[in-house]
N, C-alpha and C positions, 0 to 999 in steps of 0.2 A: 289233341286239344292242347293249346298253349296254357301256360300257367296264368290263372286269374288272380289279380291282386287288388284288394280294396282296403282303404283306410277309413275307419269310422271314428269320429271324435265323440267323447262322452263327458259332458253333455254336448250335443251339436249346437253350434252358435255361428252367426255370421261374422262376428268380431270377438276376439279374445283380448283381454286387457293385460297390460304389463302387471306382473306380480301374481297372475292367475295360474292355477294348475292346468296344464294341457295334458289330457289323458285320452286314451282311445284303444282301439284294437286293430290289428292287421289280420286280414282274412286271406289265406292262400288256398286256392282250390285247384287241384290237379286230378287228371283222369287216371294216371298211373304213377307209381313211385318215381321220384326224381332225385338224382344225386346232387348234393350241394356241399360247399365248404362252409358256408355261414349264411345266416339271415340277419342282416343288420338294419337297424332303424336309426336314421339321422334326423335331428331337429335342426334346421338351418335357417339362417337369416343374414341378409347382406344388402348393401346399397351400391348402386353403380350409376355414374353419370358419364355422359359423352356428348360432344358436339364438335362441329367442324368450323374453323375460321380460315380466313384467307388474308395474305399479306403480300405486298409487292417487294420483291428482292431482285435487284439488278434487271429491271424491266421484265421480270417474270412474276407470275402470280403463283405463290406457293400455298399449298394446302396443309393446314395444321390440324391434326386429329387430337383433340383433348379428351382425357379420360381420367376417371378416379374410381377407386373401389374401396369398400370397407366391409369387414365381416363382423357380425354381431353375435351370432350363435353358430356353433358347429359341434353339437353333442351327439356322440355315437353310442348306441347300445346294441349289443348282440343278443338277439332273441335265442339264437342257437349257433354255436361255433364248434366246429370239429377240431380235433387235435391238429397240430401243425403238419402239413403234408398229407393229410387224410381227408375224408369226406364222410357225410352221413346221408341217410336216405330219408327223404321227405315222403311220408306215407300218402297214398291216394285218398281223395276226398277233401274235406275242409279242414284246414289247420288254422288255429287262432292263437295270436300272440298279442299280449297287452304291452302298452308303453305309457309312461307318464313323465312329465318334465315341467318344472315350475319356471314360468317366463320371468326373466329379471325385471325389476322395477324400472330400470333405466332404458329399456328398449325404445327406440324411436318408432313412431307410428308407420304403418304400411302406407305407401305412396306410389302413385303412377303419374309421371309428368312427361312433358315434351322431351326433356333432355336427361331423364334419369328416373330411377325407381328405388323403393325399399320394399323387399319381398321376403316372405317367410314361407316355409314349407316343411312337410314331413316326407322324407325320402326313404323308401324301402329298397334295399339292395340285396339281391340274391347272388351270392358269389358261387359261380359254377365251375367245376373242374373242366379244363380243356375247352371252355367256351367263354364268350364274352359275358360279363355280368349283366343281369337283368335288373333294371331300375324302374321304380314307379314313384311319381311325385304327386303329393296332395298339398296344394297351397292352402294357407289360412291367413286371415287378416289380423293385425295387431293394432290396438289403439293404446297409445301411451297414456297412463293416468296422470292428469295434470290438475291437481286440486287447488283451486284459487285461494282457499282458506289458509293454505300454507304460506302465503305471502300477503300479509295485511296491507302492504303498501299499494297493492292493486285495487284496494277499495277506496283509495284517496282520490279526490277530484284532481283534474289536471287542466292546465291552461297553456295555450301557446299563442303568441302574438307575432304578427308579421307587419313590418312597416316598410313602405317603399316610397322614396322621395322622387318626384318627377320634376325635372327642370323644364318649366313651361316657356320661359324666355330668359333673357339675360338678367332680368330683375325679379322675376316671379318664380316661385317654387310651390309645389303642392305635395301633400303627404296623404297617402292611402294607408289606413291601418285596418287590419282584420284580426280580431281576437276570437279565438275558438275555445270553448269550455266543454268538458265532459264531466259527468258526475263521478266516474271511476274509470279505470283502465283495464279491468278484468271482466270478461264476459264468457258465456258458453253459447254453443250453437242453439238456435231457437230463441235467444234473448233479443233485447232491443237496446240500441245505443242512442240515447238522446244527445243531440249535438246542438249547442248554441253558438251562433256566429254573430258577432257585433261588428258592423262595418262602419267606419268613420271615413268618409270620402271628402277630402279637401283639395282634390287635384283637378276639379272641373271636368272629369271624365264620367260618362254615364256607364253604370254597371247593368248589363242586360239581364244576367242570371247569376244566381249563387248555386253552385253544384256541391252537394253533399254526397260523399262516397265512402264506402268501405272497400279497401284495396288489400289484396294478398300479394306479397312479394316473395317469390321463390328464388333463392340464390343457389345456383349449382356451383360446386367447387371441385376443381380437378387438381391432380398432382403430377400428371404427365402430359406433355414433356416438361412442363414447369407449372408452378402454382398459378392458377387463373380462376376467375369467377365470371359467371354469366347470370344476369337477372332476368326474371320473367314476371311481369306485373299484370295482375288481373283485377278488374273492377268487379266485385261480386255483388255489390248492391249500390244503387245510385239514385238520387232524387234531385230534381231541379226546382228552384224557387224563382219566379219572376221578380226582377228587382230593377227599378230605375232610380238610382241614388246619385245625386249630384249635389255636392256641397252640403251634405247633411249626414246624420248618423242614424242607422237603422239596426234593429235586432231581429234575428231569424232563429227559429227553433225547428229542427227536424228529428224524426225518429227513424233509424235504420234498423230493419230486422236482419238478424244474422242467420244465413242459411246453414244447412249442414256442411261443415267444412273441417278439414284436419286441424288438430290443435297446433298451437304455436310450438316450434322446435326451439328448445332452450339449451339443451346440452346433449352430449353423447352422440352427436351425428356430425361427421366431418365432411360429408360429401354434398349435403344440401341443407338449407335452412328455410323454414317457413315463418314469415312474419306478417303482421297485419298493421294497418294504419287507418285512422279516421281522418279523412281529407276534406277540406273545404276550399273551393276555388271560385274566384270572382271572374266572370266572363266579361271582358271589356273589348268591344270591337276595335280593331285596328292596332292593338298592342302586340308586340312580338312575342311576349310571354305573359300569360295570365297569372296574376298573383295567387298563391295558394298557401295553405297552412296544413300541416299533418301532425297528428298526435299518435304515437305508437300504442297499439292495443294488443292485449294478450288474450287469446282464445284458449280456454281450458276445457276440461271434460267434466269437472265437478264444480258446482257453483259455491258461492260463499255460504257459510252457515248462517242461518237466520238470526242467531243471537249474537253475531259478531258486530261490535260497534264500529261506526264509521267516524272519520275525523274530518273537520272542516278545513284542514290544511290543504294548500294548493301548491302545486309545482309550477312555477312561472318561468317561461323562457321566451325570448324574442329574437328575431333576426332583422337586421336593418341593412339596407343597401341603397346606394345612390343609383339613379337611372335617369337617362334622358328620355324625352318624350318622342321616341322614335315610333312613327306610325307607318304602317304599310297596309296593303289590301289583303293580306293573308288572313284566312279564317282562324278563329281561335282553335287551339288543339283540343281534341276530344279524347276521352278514355277509350281504350280498345282492349278487348279480352284476347289474350294470346295463349290461354291455358289449353292443353291438349292431353291426351292419354297415350301411354305407351302400350305396346303389344303385351299380351298375356304370356304365361309360361308356354 
């Protein structure tokens, strides 16, 4: 009978939070005594990203393999360790060894993506004399604690304005202005983001729809063969409002529910970054690029305290650009989800 290895967490949980005590037992069951040099328990955590790109060099297509790695935890504990150069005998039957480890507060959350992952596990390694070591891996998930109350600025309203000037003729110009307001920039999964969009259309173009969207932007970062980044954009919630605005101003209000999603990555992770934005886009037929406005949103794991006061102050920014009235038959761009999951251990 081979050696049977089990790892049981106490208490058992689907997700463990940064700063939490991770404890459990390792159960080894053998039919007859086994000779071992050591029984080691490792708590490990790491991130890895990789993707492939192509470039043309001297009439040839070269393949470039990008990769990046980062280690967060590598804690080793010996449940039993024989003297150097010797071994001990593991008795027949069930043998139980306990372990515990406090997860650091700064740990990034577990993540599985198209081009990378962040994974945590408890590894049990049986070091055997004259044989290959036997290893057992028990994965566990970590959610980094991100308390919105620690940053009062996330409870402030925010406003972003986009102005686009169209050259309609040699003597006439028109301006399309979109102003977006949110009550605050900090939210948690399961919450609702109220978004107000004020559209002032003085450019004689009809706006068919206003698209309200919550988007997740995952940025993968590699260090080999050189520093490079790759973005993956996913629309996780979207609503459309019919709108026929021409030479007038209208106001629209939508509420976007936030699904279960990983918290924003702020620090302590150099291989990938998770960010969110509330985006409003005006769909105008025949225009090469639809005007849009985006406000960064922070998704945390702990909501604001109910007794924390809010402030009426607003953060105002705008972007203005010149554009000609280039019209073609291409359809307006649509949001497309590209999020996938990587393989398990």
